[in-house]
N, C-alpha and C positions, 0 to 999 in steps of 0.2 A: 548466411552469418545469422544466427541470429542477437538486435542488438534494441537494450533495455534502455529508455532516458529517461532520469528523473529531473524534474524542476521542480522548482517554486517554492522551497524552502529559506530560506532568513529570519530573521529575530524579530520576534512581533511581542510585546507584554500580553501578557496575562489575562483573560478574558479577551485575546483578541483573536484575528480570525485568519488563514490558511486554506490556501488551494494548491495540492499536491499534482503535478502531473509526469503522466509515465509514459511514454512515445516508443513504441514496439512497431521491429521490422525484422524482416525477414523471418516472419512466421505467419501463419493461418489465426490471427488476434480471435479470432469468431469462437477457434473449437479449442480456446487457449482457457484456462482456469488461470484468475489475476489476484494475486497477492499484495496487502502491504505488510511490513514486516517493519519492527524499527529494533536499535541497538541504544544503548544509553554510555558512555564513558563507564569501566568496569562491568558491565554487565553485559550480559549473553543477549542474541539476538531477544527477541518475541513479535510473539503475533498480534497484527493491529489489527484485518480486516480481510474479505477474500471474499472473490465472487465467481461462484462455478461459473458455467459457460454453457448449460446443458441443461441447470435443474435453476438456475434461479438464485438459489441459499446466496445468504452473505451473511455469517458467522460475523459478528463481533468483537472483540474483543471487554472484557467485562469494563475496565479500565476507558474506553472513548466510546462502548454504549450512550446512542441520546448525543453525543456532540463529533462525533467525527460520521462518513457518509460517502460509502463507495461507490462507482461509478465507470460505467466505459460508451465510449462510442464506438463503434466497432467502423463505421463510416472513417473515422479517422485513427483507428488504430492505436487508441490513446483510454486509461482507464485512469482517475481521479482521487486522490481521496480531501472531501473539503473538512478542514479541520475546526470548527468554533468554541467557544468558552476556552480555549486552550490554558491548561497550568503550567508550572513550573518543572513538574515531572513529565510533560512529557517534552521533553527536547530528549534529541535521539538524534541518531543520523537514519533517515526510515530510506529503506529500498521497496524496490515494486519489482516483486517475482511474476514471471509467468509456468505454468504446466499444460499441456495439453492430457494430463487424466478428466476421466469424466465424475461426473458420481459430485456429492461434496463432505462425505466423511472425515475426509483427507487433510481437506485443505486447512486445518491449523496445522497444517506438521512442515516445517520449514525444510524438511529434508528431502521431500517426494516433489520439493518445483525444481525445474527441469532448467531453467533460466532466468538471475539475476541481474537489476542494474546496479550502476556502482552507488549510489545513496544517495542523498540530497541532506546539507544539516536545515533540522530547527529549530531553533531555543525562543529559548519561553522566558523574559524577565521577570523577576516578581515586583 
């Protein structure tokens, strides 16, 4: 049974930082692409960043490029999202997702991820 468990969310002031973690189990982590998505109240889920497992490609949403960084530790079966210079518009529930698909052209497509975590709330106050 695959499980993805996010942690690290919370309340932070604008300009602050948070690091989200997503611990995976029940899958061969090193051969899964990992992605982060977010959903703000009243809005659709949107792509944030992802990392291919075989190409090293890491596409970012324009809204977070230069502020957020994805990384993974295959030894710990964990993917991280370092979020710096946070803005109130970054407030959302953040989800990690996993897929065994190879390549990178599809990484922004939420529907192509097989597994999802339960989400962690990030709130940025102004």
